N, C-alpha and C positions, 0 to 999 in steps of 0.2 A: 379358319381351319379348325376343325374339332380335334379333340385329343386322339380319337381312334384313327384319324387319317395320318398321324405323325409316326405311326409304328406299323411295321409289317405284320398284318394279322396272320399270315401263314406261319409266323414264328410262335404263335400261341399253341401250346400243347395242353390238351384237356384229357384227363384220365376219367373214363367212364367206368363205374363199378356197378355192374348189373348182372344178376344171376339168370334172368330170363333172356334166352337167345333172341327172341322177337323184339323185346324192349331194347336190348343192346344194339341190334341192327337198326332200329328206328332212330335211336339217339345218334349213332354213328352217321347215318344218312343226313340228319338235320345238321350236325356239326360240320361234316365235310362238304355238303352241297349247299345248304341254305345259309350257313354262317361263314361265308367267304373262306372256305378251305382250311379250317382249323386242322392241326395235326391231332389225331385221336389215338390214345392208348386205351386198351381194354383190360378189365379184370373181372373175374366172375364173383368175387366176394371180397370182404375186407382184408382177409389174410393175403390173398393174391395181390390186392392193391398195395399193401405194405411192401411186398416184394418188389413191385414196380417202383414204388417211391424210394426204395433203397438204391435204385439204379438211375433215376431221373427225377427232377423236380418239375412237375407240370405247372402250368400257369393257374389252372383251376381243376377241381375235382367235382364231378357230378356223380352222386351215389344214390342207389336205392337204399331204403331203410331195412326192409325185411329180406335177409339173405342168410344162407347157411354159414357156419363156422365163425364169422364175425359180422355182426350187423352194421348198418350204416351209422348208428349212434356210436358204437364202439370205435369204428373207423374214424369218424369225425373227432371224437374225443382224443384219440391217439394223435391225429394230425395236429390238433390245436395245442396239445401239450408237448409236442416235439419241438425242440429248439430250432431245428433246420426247416421244419414244415409249417409252423404255426401261422405264417403269413399267407399260405395258400387258401384262396377262397373255396368254400365247400357249399355246393347246392345239394340239398337233400330232396329226393323225390319219393313220395309215399302216398299210399291210399289210406293211411292212418290219419284221421283228421279230427280227433277229439281234442279238447283243450289240453289234456294231459300230453297228447302226442305233439301238439304245437309247442308246448312248453319244453318238452324234452328235446326237440329240434334246436331250440334256442339255447338251452342249458349246455348242450354238447359243443356249442360254438359255431353252429352252421351260419354261413353268411346269408343264406336264403333257403326257402324250401318251396316246392311246388307239389300240389296235390295231383295224384293220378286219378283218372286219366288227365293228362295235361295237353294243351295245344302247343304246336310248335311256335306260334307267335308269342305265347307267354314265356316259353323257354328262351327263345331268341332275345326277347326283351330283357330278361334277367341276365343273360350272358353279356349282352351289350352294356348294360348298366355296370355290372361287375368289371367288365373289361375296361370301361372308361375310367373307373376308379383305379384299377391296376395301372393303367398307362399314366394317370396323373401322379400316382405315388412313385412310379418308376422315374418319371421326369423330375420330380422333386428330389429324389435321391441322386439322380445324375447331376443336377445343377447344384446340389449341396445346400438347398434352401432351408432345410430343416435339421440343421446340426445343433 
């Protein structure tokens, strides 16, 4: 039995932070239909995402980089520096692909990033990989193996 089959995937909550209505709808569809019915929360920018994060702690965050008010770099940096939030995996999605942009994704603490346009197979692969790590960490905490 693999790690992902030992946990109810419908309990996974993903916060999607995307200012483009079309991109947001596409991400929601992939997450709710293609990735076994994840619960999806939406925010239009980093500021709105922080408001959502004050109310709930999602399992992971998928964020665009270029957004008004607060960009994805600032959001990821805030999440990773927050005591209650720093364990939340963050996937950055961007059309910015220079070495400086890649470095900036890593420096702000992103768990992974995908270049736009992305394929749903690549996104699902990253989500499944991060999910498997999350389940393994959750099970270690549950059994008390890492005290």
